[in-house]
TORGU-433727 format. One record per residue: x, y, z of N, C-alpha, C in turn; residue in three letters. Coordinates in steps of 0.2 Angstrom, whole numbers, plus 5000, padded with zeros to 4 digits. Example, Ala and Ser with C-alpha at 12.3 -4.5 7.8 and 13.67 -1.06 7.14 Angstrom:
BEGIN
506649725039506249785039506649845039ALA506449895035506849955036506450005039SER
//
This chain:
BEGIN
537949125409537649145403537649215401MET537649245395537749315393537049355393ASN537149415396536449445396536549485390VAL535949465387535649505381535549585381PRO535749615376535549685375534749695375PRO534649755375533849765375533649775366ALA532949745365532849745358532649815355ALA532749815348532749875345533349895343GLY533449945338534049965335534450015340SER535050015339535450065344535350135343LEU535150155337534950215336534250225339THR533850195339533150215342533150205349ASP533650145352533750155359533950195362ARG534550235359534950285361534450345361SER533950365356533650415355533150415361ALA532850355362532350335369532650365375ARG533250325375533550335382533750415383ALA533850445377534150515378533350555381ALA532950545377532250575379532150555386GLN532150515389532050485396532450525401TRP533050515397533750555403533550625402ARG533450645397533250735397532650755401LEU532250695400531550715405531650715413ALA532150655415532350655421532750725424ALA533150755419533650805421533150855421SER532650875417532250935417531750925423LEU531350885424531150865430531550875438ALA532150835437532550865443532850935443GLY532950955438533051035437532551075441GLY531951065438531351105442531251095449VAL531351025452531251005457531951045462LEU532551035459533151075462533051135464GLN532751185458532851245458532251255464LEU531851225464531151255468531351235475ALA531651175476531851175483532551205486SER532951205480533551265481533351325483GLY532951365482532651435481532451425490ILE531951375490531551375497532251375502LEU532651315501533151305507533751355507LEU533751395502534151465503533851505506ALA533251525508532951565510532851535518ARG532851475519532651455525533451445529LEU533951425526534551415528535051475527LEU535651465531536151535530536751495525ALA537051535523537651515518538151475521PRO538151485528538651445532538451365532VAL537851365532537551295532537751265526ASP537651285520537751265514538651245514PHE538951295517539651285517539951225521GLY539651215528539751145529539651075527VAL538951095523538851035520539351035514MET539451075511539951065504540551045507ALA540851075512541451055515541550965515LEU540950945519540850875520540850835514ALA540450865509540450835503541050835498LEU541450875499542150865497542650805499VAL542450785505542950715509542450655506PHE541850675507541350625504541450605497HIS541450645493541550635484542350615484GLY542750635488543250615486543550535486LEU543150505490543250435492542450385488VAL542050435485541550415482541650345476GLN542350375472542450315468542650255470PRO542950255477543050195481542450145482LEU541850185483541250145483541050085480GLY541450085475541250025469541750005465ASP542350055466542850045461542750025454LEU542350085451542150065445541750005441GLY541449965445541149915445540549925441ILE540249955442539549985439539750005432GLY540250035430540550065423540749995419ASN541049955422541349895420540849845417ALA540249845422539649805419539249845411ILE539349915412539149935406539549925401VAL540249935401540749935395540949865393GLN540849815397541049745395540749705390ARG540949695384540549665378540149605381ALA540549545384540149485387540249495394SER539549485397539549475403539049425406LEU539449395412539149315413538649335420THR538449265421538049265428538649275433GLU539249245433539649255437540049305439ARG540049355434540349425433539649465438HIS539249465437538649485441538649475448LEU538749405450538749375455539349415460ARG539849405457540449435459540449495460THR540149545456540049615456539649635461ALA539049595462538649615469538949605474PHE539249545475539649525482540149585484THR540549585479541049635481540849695482PHE540349725479540049795479539849805486SER539449765488539149765495539649775502VAL540249725501540649725505541049795505LEU541249815499541649865498541249935501LEU540649935500540150005502540249995510GLY540249935514540249935520540949955522ILE541549925519542249945521542350015520THR542250055516542250135514541750175520VAL541250145520540750185526541250185532MET541450135534541850125540542550175541ALA542850165535543450205535543350265536GLY542850295532542750375531542450395539LEU542050355542541850375549542450385552MET542950335554543550335557544050405554LEU543950415548544450465545544150545548ALA543450535548543050605549543450665554ALA543550645559544050695562544550715561PRO544950685557545650705553545350745547THR544850725544544550785540544350845541ALA544150845548543850915550544550945552ALA544950935554545650975556545850995550VAL545950945544546150975537545851045536ILE545151025536544751075533544651145538ALA544851135544544851195548544051205551ARG543651145550542951155552542751105557GLU542751115563542551055567541851035567PRO541351065565540651055563540551005557ALA541050995554540950945548541050875552MET541450855558541450785559540850745560THR540150775562539650725563539450715557PRO539450785552539150785547539450725541VAL540050725541540450685536540250615539LEU540250595547540150525548539350505547ARG538850545546538250535544538250525537ALA538550565533538550555525538850485524LEU539350465528539750405526539350345526ALA538650345528538250295528537950275521VAL537950325517537650325509538050255507SER538750255508538950205504538850145505PHE538650125512538350055513537750045511ALA537350105512536550105507536650095499LEU537250115496537150115488537550055486GLY538050015490538349945488537749895484GLY537249885487536749825484536449845478PRO536549905476536149935469536649945464SER537349935465537949945460537649915454VAL537549835454537449795448536749815445VAL536249835449535649845447535749915441ALA536049965444536150025441536650015434ARG537049985435537449955429537049925423GLY536649875426536349835421535749875417LEU535449925421534949975418535350015413LEU535850055415536350085410536550045404ARG536649985405536949945399536449945393ARG535649915397535249905392534949985389ALA535150035392534950115389534150115392LEU534150095399533350095401533450145406ASP533250215403533250265407532550285409PHE532250245406531450265409531450255416ARG531550185418531550175425531850215429ARG532650235427532950275430532650345432GLN532150365427531950435428531450435433PHE531050385434530450375440530950375446PHE531450335447531750325453532050395455ILE532450415450532750485451532350535454ASP531850545452531350595454531050595460VAL530750525460530450515466530950505473ALA531650485472532050495477532250575479ALA532250615474532550685475531850725478TYR531250705476530650725479530550715487VAL530750655488530650625495531250645499LEU531750655496532450675501532450755502GLY532350785497532450865498531750895498PHE531250875494530650915493530350905499GLY530350835502529950835509530350835514VAL530850785516531350795522531650845522VAL532050875519532550925520532150995521ALA531751005518531351075517530851065524VAL530651005525530251005532530751025538SER531350985538531750995544532151075543LEU532051095539532351165538531751215540ALA531251195539530751245543530551235550LEU530951175552530851165559531551185563SER531951205559532551245562533251195563GLY533151145559533851095559534451115556PHE534551175552534951205550535451145545GLY536051145545536451095540536151015540VAL535751015546535550935547535050915543TRP534650975540534150965535534450935528SER535050965527535250945520535550885521LEU535950865527536150785528535550745528VAL535150745531534650695533534150695525TRP534150735520533950755514534250705510GLY534850715510535350665506535450595507SER535350575514535250505515534650475514LEU534050515514533450475513533550485505VAL533750535502533650515494534150455492GLN534750445495535050395494534950325496SER534550325501534150265504533550225498ALA533150285498532650275494532850255486PHE533350285484533650275478533950205476SER534350185481534750115480534250055482SER533550065486533150015487532850015481THR532550065478532150065472532650025465ALA533250045463533650015459533649945460PHE533949935466533949845468533249815467PHE532649845469532049815467531949815460ALA532149855456531949875449532249815445ALA532749775445532949735440533349675444LEU533049615444533149575445533949535442ARG534349515448535049475445535149435450HIS535649385449535749345454536149365459PRO535949355466536049385473536649335476LEU536849265474537149225478537749245479ARG538049235483538749275485539249235483ALA539749265479540249245475540749295474LEU541449275475542049315474542449285469LEU542449275464542849235460543449275456ALA543949265456544549295456544549315448GLN544549275444544449295437544049345434PRO543449345436542849385434543049455439GLU543149445444543449515448543849555444LEU544449525443545049545440544849575433GLY544449545429544149575422543749625424GLU543349645429542949695430543449745432LEU543949735437544149785440544749825435LEU544949775430545449795426545249865422ARG544549865421544349925418544149965423PHE543649935428543449975433543850025437GLY544449995438544850025443545150095440ALA545250095432545450145429544950205429GLY544350195428543650225429543650265435THR543750215440543650235447544350305449ALA544950285447545550335447545350385444ALA545150385439544950445434544350485437SER543950435440543350485444543650525450SER544050475454544250515459544750575457CYS545150565453545550625451545250695449VAL544550665444544050725442543650755447ASN543550715453543250745458543650785462PHE544450785462544850815465544850895461VAL544750875454544750945450544050985453ALA543550945452542950985453542851005459LEU543150985464543151005471543551025475ASN544251045472544751065474544751135476GLY544451185471544151235472543751245479ASP543251205480542951215486543251195491ASN543751155493544151145498544551205499PHE544751235494545251295495544751355497VAL544251365495543751435497543551425503ALA543251355506543051355514543551345517GLY544251325516544851325521545151385522ARG545251425516545551495516545051555516TRP544451545514544051605514543451585519LEU543351535522542751515527542151485523GLY541751455528541251415527540651465522PRO540651515525540151565522540251575514ALA540851595513541251615507541151545502SER541251495506541151435501540251425499LEU539851435505539151435503539051475497GLY539251545496539151585491539551555484LEU540051525484540451495480540151445475TYR539851405481539551325478538851355474THR538551405478537951425473538151455467ARG538551495466538751525460538951465455ALA539351415457539451365454538951325451TYR538551305456537851265454537451295448ALA537251365449536951395442537451405437LEU538151405437538451395431538451335429MET538251275431538351215429537651195428ASN537151235428536451215424536451185418VAL536851205412536851195405537251125406PRO537751115410538051035409537451005413HIS537151015418536650955420536050945415THR535851005412535350985408535550975399TYR536150975398536350945392536750915391ALA537550935393538050895392537950825396ALA537750825403537750765407537250715404SER536550735402536050715397536350665392VAL536750705387537050675382537650615383VAL538150645388538650595390538450545393SER537850525397537650485402537350425397SER537150455390536750405386537350395381VAL537850435379538450415374538750365377LEU539050355383539450305386539250225384PHE538550215386538350145385538150145378PRO538050185373537750175367538550175363ALA539050205366539650215361540050135363PHE539850125370540050055371540149995367ALA539450005363539149945360539449955353GLN539750005350539950015343540550035345VAL541050015349541650065351542150025346GLN542049985341542549955336542450005329GLY541950055328541750085322541850145323GLU542350175322542650245322542050295318PRO541850275313541450325309540950345313GLU540550285317539850305319540150335326ARG540650325329540850365335540950435333LEU541350445328541550515326540750545324ARG540350525320539650545319539350565326ARG539250525330538850525337539150595340GLY539850585341540350635344540050705342TYR540250715336540050785333539350795333LEU538950765333538150775333538150805341LEU538350765347538250775352538550855355ALA539250865351539450925353539150975351THR538850975344538551035341537851045346GLN537351005347536850995350536951025358VAL537451005362537651025368537751095367THR538351115363538451195362537951245361ALA537451215357536751255356536451265362MET536451225368536351245373536551275379VAL537251255378537651285384537951365382ALA538051385377538351435374537751505375ALA537251495372536751545373536551555381PRO536451505384536151495391536651525395ALA537251515395537751535398537951615398LEU537851635393537851705389537351755394ALA536651715393536151755396536151765404THR536451695407536551695414537051745417LEU537551755412538051805415537751875416ALA537351895411537051945411536551965416ILE536151925417535551915421535851915428ALA536451885429536551865436536551925442ALA536651985441536652035446535852045447PRO535452035445534752025446534351955447HIS534651905444534451845445534551825451LEU535251825454535351795461534851825466VAL534951885467534451915472533751905472PRO533451895465532851895465532551815467ALA533051775466532951695467533051685475LEU533651695477533951675483533951735489TYR533851795488533851845493534451875492GLY534551945495535051985496535551965499ALA535551905503536151885507536751845502GLN536451825496536851785491537051825486TRP537151905486537351935481538151925480ILE538451905484539151895484539251845480GLY538751805477538951745472538951775466ALA538751835464538651865457539451855454VAL539951905457540651905452540851835450PRO540851795456541251725454540751685447PRO540051695449539551675444539751695437LEU539851765436539951795430540551765426GLN541151755430541751725428541551655426ILE541351615430541251545428540751535423LEU540351585420539851565416540351565408CYS540951595408541351615403541651525402VAL541851505407542151445409541651385407ALA540951405409540551345408540351305402GLY540451345397540451325389540851275388TYR541451275390542051225389541851165393PHE541751185400541451125404540851075400ARG540451115399539851075396540151025389ALA540651045386540851005382541450955382LEU541950965389542450925389542150855393TYR541650865395541250795398541150735391HIS541050765386540750725380541350695377LEU541950725377542550685376542750625380GLY542650645387542750585392542350525390GLY541650545389541250485388541350445382ALA541650485377541850425370542550405371VAL543050425376543550395377543550335381ALA543050335386542950285391542650225387GLN542050245383541750195378542250145374SER542950175373543350145369543750105372ALA543750125379544250075384544850125385GLY544950195383545450225383545450265390TRP545250235396545150255402545850285405VAL546450255404547050275406547350335403TYR547150345395547350405391546950455395HIS546450455397546050505400546250525407GLU546450475411546750495418547250535417LEU547750525415548350585415548050655413TRP547550645409547350715408546850735414ARG546650695418546150715423546650745429GLN547250705429547850735435548050795434ALA548250825427548350885425547850935427ALA547250915425546650965427546650975433TYR546650925438546550925445547150975448ALA547750965446548351005448548151085446ALA547951085441547951155438547351195442LEU546751155443546351175447546351195455VAL546851165458547051175465547651225464ILE548051225460548551285459548251355458ALA547751345453547351415452546951435458GLY546651385460546151415466546651445472SER547251415473547651435479547951515477LEU548051515471548451585468547851625467ILE547351615466546651645465546351675472GLY546451625477546051645484546451725486SER546951735483547251805486546751855485ARG546351845478545851895477545251875479TYR545151835483544251825485544151785480GLY543451765479543051715476543151725469LEU543151785466543251805459543951785457ALA544551785462545151765460545151685460GLY544851635463544651575463544351555456ILE543751585455543351575448543851595443ALA544151635443544651645437545251575436THR545451565442545951505442545751435439GLY544951435441544751365440544551385432VAL544351435429544151445422544751425418SER545351455421545851435415545951345416VAL545851315421545851235421545551215417ALA544951235417544351205413544551215406ILE544751255404544951275397545451215394PHE546051215398546351155397546151105397PHE545651075400545251015401544851005394MET544651065392544251055386544651035380TYR545351065379545851065374546050995375ALA546150975381546450905383546050845380ALA545350845382544950785381544650805375THR544650855370544450865365545050815360GLY545550835361546150795357546050735359GLN545950705363545850625366545350605361LEU544650635361544150615359544150625350ALA544550665348544650675340545150605339LEU545650595342546150545342545750475341ARG545250465346544850395346544450395339VAL544150465338543550455333543950475325THR544450495325544850505319544450585316GLY544250625319543950685317544450745317ALA544550775313545050845313544850905317PRO545150945321544950995326544651045320TRP544851065315544351115309543751095310ARG543551025309542750995309542451005316ARG542850985322542651005328542451055331TYR542851105329542751175330542251215325LEU542151195319541551205315540851185317ARG540851145320540151125323539851155328VAL540351195332540251245337540151305334GLN540251335329540151405326539651435327ALA539051405325538351415326538051435332GLY538351395337538151395343538451475346ALA538951485345539451535346539051605343LEU538851605338538351665333537851665338ALA537451615339536851615343537051655350THR537551635352537651665359537851735359ALA538151755353538251825352537551875352ALA537251835348536551875348536051875354ALA536151815357535751805363536051855369THR536751875369537051915373536851985372CYS536851995365536552075363535952085365ALA535452045365534852055365534752065375ALA535052015377534952015385535252075387ALA535852095385536252165388535752225387LEU535452225380535052285380534552285383SER534252215386533552245389533852245396ILE534352225399534452245405534652315405ARG535052345401535152425403534652455402VAL534152445397533552485397533152485403GLY532952425405532652425412532952455418LEU533652435418533852475424533852535424GLU533852575419533852645417533152665420GLU532552625418531952645419531752625426TYR532252605431532152595438531752515440GLY531752485435531352415436531552375442ALA531252325445531452295451531952235448SER532352195453532852155450532452095447SER531752075450531452015449531152025441GLY530852085440530652095433531152105427ILE531852125430532352145425532552075423ILE532752025429532851965428532351905422ALA531751925425531251885421531251915413ALA531351975412531352005405531951985402ALA532451985404533051965401532951895398ILE532751845404532751775401532051775396LEU531551795396531151805390531351825384ALA531751895384532151915377532551875375GLY533051855379533551805376533351745373ALA532751715375532451665372532251675364SER532051735362531851735355532551715351ILE533151765351533551725346533951665348PRO533851645354534051575356533651525352TRP533151535352532651485349532751495341THR532851565339532851555331533451535329LEU534051525332534651495332534651435332GLY534351415336534351325338533851295331PHE533351325330532951315324533351325318LEU533651365317534151365310534651305311TRP534951305317535451245317535151175315GLN534551165317534151105316534051095308LEU534051155306533751145298534351125294SER535051115297535551105293535651035292GLY536151025286536150955284536450895289PRO536850925294537150865298536650835305ASP536050865304535650855309535050805308LEU534950775302534550745300534150685305ASP534650665308534350615313534050635319LEU534250695321533950725327533250755324LEU533350795318532650815315532050775314ARG532250705312531650655311531450645316SER531650655323531250645330530950695333ARG531050755329530550815332529850805332LEU529550835337528850845337528450875331PRO527950885330527650915324527851005324GLY527551025330527651085331528251115330ALA528951085331529551105330529751095323CYS529551025321529851005314529451045307ALA528851085309528651125303529151185303ARG529251235307529651285306530451265304PRO530551215306531251185304531151165297VAL530651145294530551125287530551195282GLU530351245286530351305282531051335282ARG531351325287531951355287532451325282LEU532351245282532751205278532651215271ARG532051245269531951255262532151325261THR532151355265532551435264533251425263LEU533651385268534251365266534451335260ARG533951285257534151255250534151305246GLY533651355246533651415241534051445241ALA534551475245535051515247535551475243GLN535651415244536151385240536151395234ARG535551375231535551375224535551435221ARG535451485226535451555222536251585223ALA
//
């Protein structure tokens, strides 16, 4: 039997999904920031470095954990009970197989990384594949239905238990890197169990070749793309850890994580909703085009001012949050902030391409991106972490242009219109940058502490950022978003809209 979609119009369901996805992202961000600050003060950079190296190899085989079955469940127009039973059986068996393979390969991976302490860590993390296999179908069905409400509660609860409770408690007890390992495993176990219990689906074992072939035809493409993308996103971590050492890698990953904040709270929220929503209208280019440009405009308005502010606040924000031992993260962070804007946007193009089934068109772009990241990191490593960050930034800009071209080809939008929807965000970022720099210079001359300077920069920069965002919301292209604003935001936006109308008439 076919699995019916959830009730309600696609627009309404997408809006509700985005709200819940944003709520999950913001809640997770607060939790990650709080636990990250505490763990950074309890653990040494080398602990984060060893964990990051292990996660490079763990993440490299992550796409093999389900071979894109979850994405195939979301994308398929017609889904039957036989598809679900086959997907469940295959995912469970595959998770166990990948776990065993990674455990056997862990010593070799440690030799490649030149870090013997990584072997037991990687073997422990391999268990997450067996834990996650039973929940692949449930996760896919929830995404297909745009049911991000239940995902919100599961994700938040899993992180609180894994890192807020287990990891912090073990770090306080002196477990070092193992506090991060056990935090990750507990988070994975709870999340998988909760997803498995949240949505009932057929559990009887079945490996039907026709249905499996249909799922893997799309899923294998997304898995290959994810694998290549992971190499692109973590090739720099491997180079930093292998050639500069785990302590330097710990500094670099902290810098990258801070740069990635706008992606976490804007682009990932939007793209995670875009994929299942656009998959349902994959044959309607006009709706795809309108949605893609709207998502680009909103994401740019979050990412550009945020990263400009972060780059200026970095010399004071990093030591204020994490302590003086993390000051080495500042130079790569400031360089990565420039690239972070393009990173936040290129993921939106990937979501559009996948929703239309163009996964293999995206794959070669991901492969070129991965090659550029590794080459840029190797060349840049001669100049330390700042050199690696510069090489990675060049690769990110390539990916922005490549996926932008692909998404515009799918939707039929011209480059001129794509760049025009970003203009307001870049103007707001310039104003935000000027305000933040003025505050920083003034307080440095006054001799204020790093904590006070960082707080003042963030507070002062929020004023032009907010005004710019409200001005953008009053524009004619954001009617859909404006209609869903709460009253406190809607009133100033309507005043600005009236002002813009008077200016046009004049």
